[in-house]
KOLNU-532824 format. One record per residue (C-alpha): residue number from 1; x, y, z. Coordinates in Angstrom, 1 decimal. Layout:
BEGIN
k NUM&X X&Y Y&Z Z .
...
***
This chain:
BEGIN
k 1&X 7.3&Y 15.7&Z -35.2 .
k 2&X 4.9&Y 14.8&Z -32.1 .
k 3&X 4.4&Y 17.3&Z -29.0 .
k 4&X 4.2&Y 15.9&Z -25.7 .
k 5&X 0.9&Y 18.2&Z -24.2 .
k 6&X -0.2&Y 17.5&Z -20.7 .
k 7&X -1.3&Y 15.4&Z -18.3 .
k 8&X -4.9&Y 14.2&Z -17.8 .
k 9&X -4.8&Y 14.2&Z -14.1 .
k 10&X -4.8&Y 10.2&Z -14.3 .
k 11&X -1.2&Y 10.0&Z -14.7 .
k 12&X -1.7&Y 9.9&Z -18.6 .
k 13&X 0.4&Y 11.9&Z -20.8 .
k 14&X -1.2&Y 13.3&Z -24.2 .
k 15&X 0.8&Y 13.3&Z -27.0 .
k 16&X 0.1&Y 14.9&Z -30.3 .
k 17&X 1.2&Y 13.1&Z -33.5 .
k 18&X 1.2&Y 14.8&Z -37.2 .
k 19&X -0.5&Y 12.9&Z -40.2 .
k 20&X -0.9&Y 13.5&Z -43.4 .
k 21&X -4.6&Y 13.9&Z -42.5 .
k 22&X -4.7&Y 16.1&Z -39.5 .
k 23&X -3.1&Y 15.7&Z -36.2 .
k 24&X -3.8&Y 12.7&Z -33.9 .
k 25&X -3.6&Y 12.3&Z -30.3 .
k 26&X -2.3&Y 9.4&Z -28.2 .
k 27&X -3.1&Y 9.1&Z -24.1 .
k 28&X -0.7&Y 7.3&Z -22.4 .
k 29&X -0.9&Y 5.0&Z -19.9 .
k 30&X 2.4&Y 3.8&Z -18.9 .
k 31&X 3.5&Y 0.7&Z -16.8 .
k 32&X 6.2&Y 2.9&Z -15.6 .
k 33&X 3.3&Y 5.1&Z -14.3 .
k 34&X 1.9&Y 2.3&Z -12.5 .
k 35&X 4.7&Y 1.3&Z -10.9 .
k 36&X 5.5&Y -1.6&Z -13.3 .
k 37&X 8.5&Y -2.6&Z -15.3 .
k 38&X 7.2&Y -2.3&Z -19.2 .
k 39&X 7.5&Y -5.1&Z -21.1 .
k 40&X 5.0&Y -4.1&Z -24.2 .
k 41&X 2.8&Y -1.7&Z -25.7 .
k 42&X -0.9&Y -2.2&Z -26.9 .
k 43&X -2.3&Y 0.4&Z -28.8 .
k 44&X -6.0&Y 0.9&Z -29.2 .
k 45&X -7.9&Y 2.9&Z -31.7 .
k 46&X -11.7&Y 3.9&Z -31.4 .
k 47&X -14.7&Y 3.2&Z -32.9 .
k 48&X -16.4&Y 5.7&Z -35.5 .
k 49&X -19.4&Y 6.1&Z -33.5 .
k 50&X -17.4&Y 6.9&Z -30.2 .
k 51&X -13.8&Y 8.3&Z -28.7 .
k 52&X -11.3&Y 6.7&Z -26.2 .
k 53&X -14.0&Y 7.0&Z -23.1 .
k 54&X -15.4&Y 3.6&Z -24.7 .
k 55&X -15.5&Y 1.6&Z -21.3 .
k 56&X -14.0&Y -1.0&Z -22.4 .
k 57&X -11.1&Y 1.0&Z -23.7 .
k 58&X -11.0&Y 2.5&Z -20.5 .
k 59&X -11.3&Y -0.7&Z -18.7 .
k 60&X -8.2&Y -2.2&Z -20.2 .
k 61&X -6.2&Y 1.7&Z -19.7 .
k 62&X -6.9&Y 0.8&Z -15.9 .
k 63&X -6.2&Y -3.1&Z -15.8 .
k 64&X -3.2&Y -3.7&Z -17.9 .
k 65&X -0.2&Y -0.8&Z -17.1 .
k 66&X 0.0&Y -2.6&Z -13.3 .
k 67&X 1.0&Y -6.1&Z -15.6 .
k 68&X 3.6&Y -4.6&Z -17.2 .
k 69&X 1.7&Y -3.2&Z -20.7 .
k 70&X 1.4&Y 0.5&Z -21.6 .
k 71&X -1.5&Y 1.4&Z -23.3 .
k 72&X -1.6&Y 3.9&Z -25.9 .
k 73&X -5.6&Y 5.2&Z -26.3 .
k 74&X -5.2&Y 6.4&Z -30.2 .
k 75&X -7.3&Y 9.6&Z -31.7 .
k 76&X -7.8&Y 9.6&Z -35.0 .
k 77&X -7.6&Y 13.0&Z -36.7 .
k 78&X -11.0&Y 13.2&Z -38.0 .
k 79&X -12.2&Y 12.7&Z -33.8 .
k 80&X -9.5&Y 15.1&Z -32.9 .
k 81&X -10.9&Y 17.9&Z -35.4 .
k 82&X -14.1&Y 17.7&Z -33.5 .
k 83&X -15.8&Y 15.9&Z -36.8 .
k 84&X -18.9&Y 14.0&Z -36.5 .
k 85&X -18.2&Y 11.5&Z -38.9 .
k 86&X -15.2&Y 9.0&Z -39.8 .
k 87&X -13.6&Y 9.1&Z -43.2 .
k 88&X -12.9&Y 6.3&Z -45.5 .
k 89&X -11.4&Y 3.1&Z -44.4 .
k 90&X -8.1&Y 4.5&Z -46.3 .
k 91&X -7.7&Y 7.7&Z -44.6 .
k 92&X -7.8&Y 6.0&Z -41.0 .
k 93&X -5.3&Y 3.4&Z -42.2 .
k 94&X -3.1&Y 6.4&Z -43.5 .
k 95&X -3.2&Y 8.2&Z -40.1 .
k 96&X -2.8&Y 5.1&Z -38.0 .
k 97&X 0.0&Y 4.1&Z -40.1 .
k 98&X 1.5&Y 7.8&Z -40.0 .
k 99&X 1.2&Y 7.8&Z -36.3 .
k 100&X 2.7&Y 4.1&Z -35.9 .
k 101&X 6.4&Y 5.5&Z -34.9 .
k 102&X 5.3&Y 7.2&Z -32.1 .
k 103&X 4.0&Y 4.1&Z -30.7 .
k 104&X 7.2&Y 2.6&Z -31.3 .
k 105&X 9.3&Y 5.3&Z -29.3 .
k 106&X 9.0&Y 3.5&Z -26.1 .
k 107&X 10.9&Y 0.8&Z -28.2 .
k 108&X 9.2&Y -2.0&Z -26.9 .
k 109&X 7.1&Y -4.7&Z -29.1 .
k 110&X 3.5&Y -3.2&Z -30.1 .
k 111&X 0.2&Y -4.9&Z -30.1 .
k 112&X -2.1&Y -3.2&Z -32.5 .
k 113&X -5.9&Y -3.0&Z -31.2 .
k 114&X -8.8&Y -1.2&Z -31.1 .
k 115&X -12.9&Y -1.7&Z -30.9 .
k 116&X -15.2&Y -1.8&Z -34.2 .
k 117&X -13.6&Y 0.4&Z -36.8 .
k 118&X -10.8&Y 0.7&Z -35.2 .
k 119&X -10.2&Y -3.1&Z -34.7 .
k 120&X -10.7&Y -3.4&Z -38.7 .
k 121&X -7.7&Y -0.7&Z -38.9 .
k 122&X -5.5&Y -2.7&Z -36.9 .
k 123&X -6.2&Y -6.1&Z -38.8 .
k 124&X -5.5&Y -4.4&Z -42.2 .
k 125&X -2.2&Y -2.6&Z -41.3 .
k 126&X -0.7&Y -4.9&Z -38.7 .
k 127&X 1.6&Y -7.2&Z -40.2 .
k 128&X 2.6&Y -4.3&Z -42.5 .
k 129&X 3.8&Y -2.1&Z -39.7 .
k 130&X 5.5&Y -5.2&Z -38.0 .
k 131&X 2.7&Y -5.3&Z -35.1 .
k 132&X 3.4&Y -8.1&Z -32.8 .
k 133&X -0.3&Y -9.1&Z -32.7 .
k 134&X -3.7&Y -7.6&Z -33.1 .
k 135&X -6.3&Y -6.9&Z -30.2 .
k 136&X -10.4&Y -6.8&Z -31.7 .
k 137&X -12.8&Y -5.5&Z -29.3 .
k 138&X -16.4&Y -5.6&Z -31.1 .
k 139&X -14.9&Y -6.7&Z -34.6 .
k 140&X -17.7&Y -5.6&Z -36.8 .
k 141&X -18.3&Y -8.9&Z -38.5 .
k 142&X -20.9&Y -7.7&Z -40.5 .
k 143&X -23.5&Y -4.9&Z -40.7 .
k 144&X -26.4&Y -5.2&Z -38.6 .
k 145&X -28.8&Y -7.8&Z -40.4 .
k 146&X -27.0&Y -8.3&Z -43.3 .
k 147&X -24.7&Y -11.3&Z -42.4 .
k 148&X -24.0&Y -12.0&Z -45.8 .
k 149&X -21.5&Y -8.9&Z -45.9 .
k 150&X -19.0&Y -10.6&Z -44.0 .
k 151&X -15.6&Y -8.8&Z -43.0 .
k 152&X -14.1&Y -12.3&Z -41.9 .
k 153&X -11.4&Y -12.1&Z -44.2 .
k 154&X -9.6&Y -9.0&Z -42.5 .
k 155&X -9.4&Y -11.7&Z -39.5 .
k 156&X -8.1&Y -14.4&Z -41.3 .
k 157&X -5.6&Y -12.2&Z -43.6 .
k 158&X -3.8&Y -10.4&Z -40.8 .
k 159&X -1.0&Y -13.0&Z -40.8 .
k 160&X -0.9&Y -12.7&Z -37.0 .
k 161&X -2.1&Y -13.6&Z -33.8 .
k 162&X -5.1&Y -12.4&Z -32.9 .
k 163&X -7.9&Y -12.1&Z -30.1 .
k 164&X -11.5&Y -11.2&Z -30.5 .
k 165&X -13.3&Y -10.0&Z -28.0 .
k 166&X -17.1&Y -10.0&Z -28.8 .
k 167&X -20.3&Y -9.2&Z -26.8 .
k 168&X -22.6&Y -12.3&Z -26.8 .
k 169&X -25.5&Y -10.0&Z -28.6 .
k 170&X -23.5&Y -7.8&Z -30.6 .
k 171&X -25.7&Y -7.2&Z -33.7 .
k 172&X -22.5&Y -6.5&Z -35.7 .
k 173&X -21.7&Y -10.2&Z -35.1 .
k 174&X -22.2&Y -12.6&Z -32.3 .
k 175&X -19.7&Y -14.9&Z -31.5 .
k 176&X -21.2&Y -18.1&Z -32.5 .
k 177&X -21.4&Y -16.6&Z -36.2 .
k 178&X -17.5&Y -15.9&Z -36.8 .
k 179&X -16.3&Y -19.0&Z -39.3 .
k 180&X -14.9&Y -22.3&Z -37.8 .
k 181&X -12.2&Y -21.9&Z -40.1 .
k 182&X -10.3&Y -19.1&Z -38.6 .
k 183&X -6.3&Y -19.6&Z -38.4 .
k 184&X -5.3&Y -21.4&Z -35.4 .
k 185&X -3.5&Y -18.6&Z -33.7 .
k 186&X -7.0&Y -16.7&Z -33.9 .
k 187&X -9.4&Y -16.6&Z -31.0 .
k 188&X -12.4&Y -15.3&Z -30.2 .
k 189&X -13.6&Y -14.8&Z -26.9 .
k 190&X -17.2&Y -14.2&Z -25.4 .
k 191&X -18.3&Y -11.4&Z -23.2 .
k 192&X -21.9&Y -13.2&Z -21.9 .
k 193&X -24.9&Y -10.8&Z -22.7 .
k 194&X -22.5&Y -7.6&Z -24.1 .
k 195&X -23.6&Y -5.6&Z -26.9 .
k 196&X -21.5&Y -3.8&Z -29.1 .
k 197&X -20.2&Y -1.7&Z -26.8 .
k 198&X -20.3&Y -4.6&Z -24.3 .
k 199&X -23.0&Y -2.9&Z -21.9 .
k 200&X -25.2&Y -5.6&Z -20.6 .
k 201&X -28.6&Y -5.3&Z -19.6 .
k 202&X -29.7&Y -5.0&Z -15.8 .
k 203&X -31.9&Y -8.3&Z -16.2 .
k 204&X -28.5&Y -10.3&Z -17.3 .
k 205&X -27.1&Y -12.9&Z -14.9 .
k 206&X -23.4&Y -10.7&Z -15.2 .
k 207&X -23.1&Y -7.3&Z -13.8 .
k 208&X -21.6&Y -4.4&Z -15.8 .
k 209&X -17.9&Y -4.5&Z -14.0 .
k 210&X -18.1&Y -8.4&Z -14.2 .
k 211&X -18.5&Y -8.3&Z -18.0 .
k 212&X -15.6&Y -5.6&Z -18.3 .
k 213&X -13.4&Y -7.9&Z -16.1 .
k 214&X -14.4&Y -10.7&Z -18.4 .
k 215&X -12.8&Y -8.7&Z -21.2 .
k 216&X -9.7&Y -7.2&Z -19.5 .
k 217&X -9.0&Y -10.9&Z -18.1 .
k 218&X -9.2&Y -12.4&Z -21.0 .
k 219&X -6.9&Y -10.0&Z -23.0 .
k 220&X -4.4&Y -9.9&Z -19.9 .
k 221&X -4.3&Y -13.7&Z -20.3 .
k 222&X -3.6&Y -13.6&Z -23.9 .
k 223&X -0.9&Y -10.7&Z -23.7 .
k 224&X 1.0&Y -13.1&Z -21.3 .
k 225&X 0.6&Y -16.1&Z -23.7 .
k 226&X 2.3&Y -14.0&Z -26.6 .
k 227&X 5.7&Y -15.3&Z -27.7 .
k 228&X 7.7&Y -12.5&Z -27.1 .
k 229&X 6.2&Y -10.0&Z -25.1 .
***
């Protein structure tokens, strides 16, 4: 049974959710709290090297609720427990699957998403869980320097509409490295000069806030175009 714990001082609410591999935590940034009517939930998991404080997750949690999309930032049990290393993919998938009913709580369509390892979880489990679509931020197409070890099948096998938002200089896969044969309902959007965390160098012709604006606008437009949301 999940437990609503506390507000965060920003209008968000934290919910602790038990799973077979430990307690997960969901931080809700709701459309209602932003003064809008909610029409969907976007659930976002973090990567293997950080938490929900990632700049792209924070930017989406701020930008989308006023448009009617509640954002649920999901912390995996290993992160909640203070561990430094993420567990095996099957453990990540098991936790995500177990907490999914909490994401369905508002009674709205849920878009599964995440950044890096979290994007892979969303791709692997989305169809089975009944997700409306999948948002993949900084999808790790391959380990750095090893393009032959492609994870593209995780994208092509979702059976759902997919939006990939990728930094132009992401060492885990630049936008031009994604295969041309992706399903027709899969789109890849580039954030110019962005690295795996969507950070842009000072010498780039785009500022950090502008780069994040490219990301949030791409996601907002994609969500608005999804049938049934």
